[in-house]
N, C-alpha and C positions, 0 to 999 in steps of 0.2 A: 909782408905787403902794407902793414900800418907805418915801417918807415916812409913811406911816400905821403903819407898825410902832410897837409899844412896845418896851422893852426891860427886863430883870430882870438884877440882879447877885446872885450867888449865891458865898458862899465856902465852902471847906472848910479846917477847923482843927483842928489837933492836938488830941489826947484831954483835954488838961490846958486848953487854950483853950476846949474845947467846953463844960466843966464848970463853968469861969467864967462864960462867957457865959450859959449858961442860967439862971443865978442873978443875972446882971449884965448884962443885954442892952445897957445903955447903954455898956457897956465902961469904967465908972469905974476898975476895977481896972488898966487899961493905957492912959495917956494917948494915946500917939499913934493908935490906933485910936479912942479916945473922941472925939478933935479931929475925926478924917476925918468920923466919923460926923455931928456937930454942925455940922460945915462945909457938909455936905451935906444937912442936916436928915433924916438917916437913921436908922433903927433897924433891929434884927435882930430875926428871928425864926426859931427852930429849926425845920427842916425835920419831925423826928419831932414836936415840939411841934403844930405845924401840922397834921399829919396824924391825930394823936389828937384836936384840937379839933375837926375835920371828922368824924371818925367819932361823938364825944360829941354833937357837933350833929345828926348825921342820925339817930342813935339816940334823942335826944330827941323830934325833929320828925316822924320816920316816913322809913324809909331809901327809900320809893318816889321821892322829889323829890331823891336824892342819887345820881347814878347811877355815881359812882364810889366809891360805899361797899364793896364787896364788895373791891375792888382794894386800897383803902386800908386796911380793916381786916386782910386778909391780910399787906400790907406791915408793918405796925407789930407785927404777932405774928410775924415773921420774925426771928429771932435776927440773922441776918447784914446783913439791910437795915435793922434797928434801929440796929444799931452803925454802918452808914455813915450815915443819916440825923440821927442825934444829933450826927455832927460837920459837918453841912450847914446853913448859915444863909442865910435869904433877907434880901437888903437893901431895905427899905422907905425911899421916899423921900416924906416929907410925908405918911405913912400908906398910901401906894398901893405895891402889889406890882410894877406896871408902870409905865413913865415914860419919857419922851422921851429920844431919842438924846444931845442935850446932857449931861443930866444922868446917864445911863449912862457917856458916855464919861470924864467927869469923875471919877466914883465909882470906876470902874474903873481909870483910871491913879492915883489916890491908894491905893487899895487895894493895889495892884501893887507901888506903891513901898514900902510899909512894909516895916521890916526884918524879917527872918526871927523875930525875937525876938517879934513878933506873934502867932506861933503861925498864921498863915495860911499854908496850903500851897499852895492854889489860889483862883484868882479865876475865876469863870465869867461869860461873858455870854448870855442867853438873849433870843430875841426872839419875838413874838406872831406870826411868820407860820408858819401851819400846815405849809408846806412844810420849815421848818427844825426841826421839833420832833414828837415821838411824840405819836399820837392818842390821846385816851382809848380805853379798850376800850370795844367795842359792848356794848350790854345784850343779853342773851340773848332769845329770844322769850318766855320766861317772867318777864321784867322785871327779871332777876338780873344 
């Protein structure tokens, strides 16, 4: 069954690199990272920005259809969590936030091999196996 799992790579970067990547997600300002992303047909999305986009979408469409709305809103409003997620970036491959093992293996190896000058502090691999990941908070009986 493990053949059906998909994967996601995330990176944690320095404060300086995070500021640069939020304005330049293609990493044109740092050629080694840019080259890895291009070679893997990948792009980056800041986790804080992804959370903020989710909250904005939920508020525009009606929060009832967004089960993680409250948790996500509270996360981006918490100063400590905001600082953490401003330095966390999800790697999308061909526009997808989860992808096959081969793509994840190759991308993880390439990102891990970058010189520390890239500002990448950690490379994380996640999978879609629910047993490996914390599950979203359950809605309360009142729907929140």
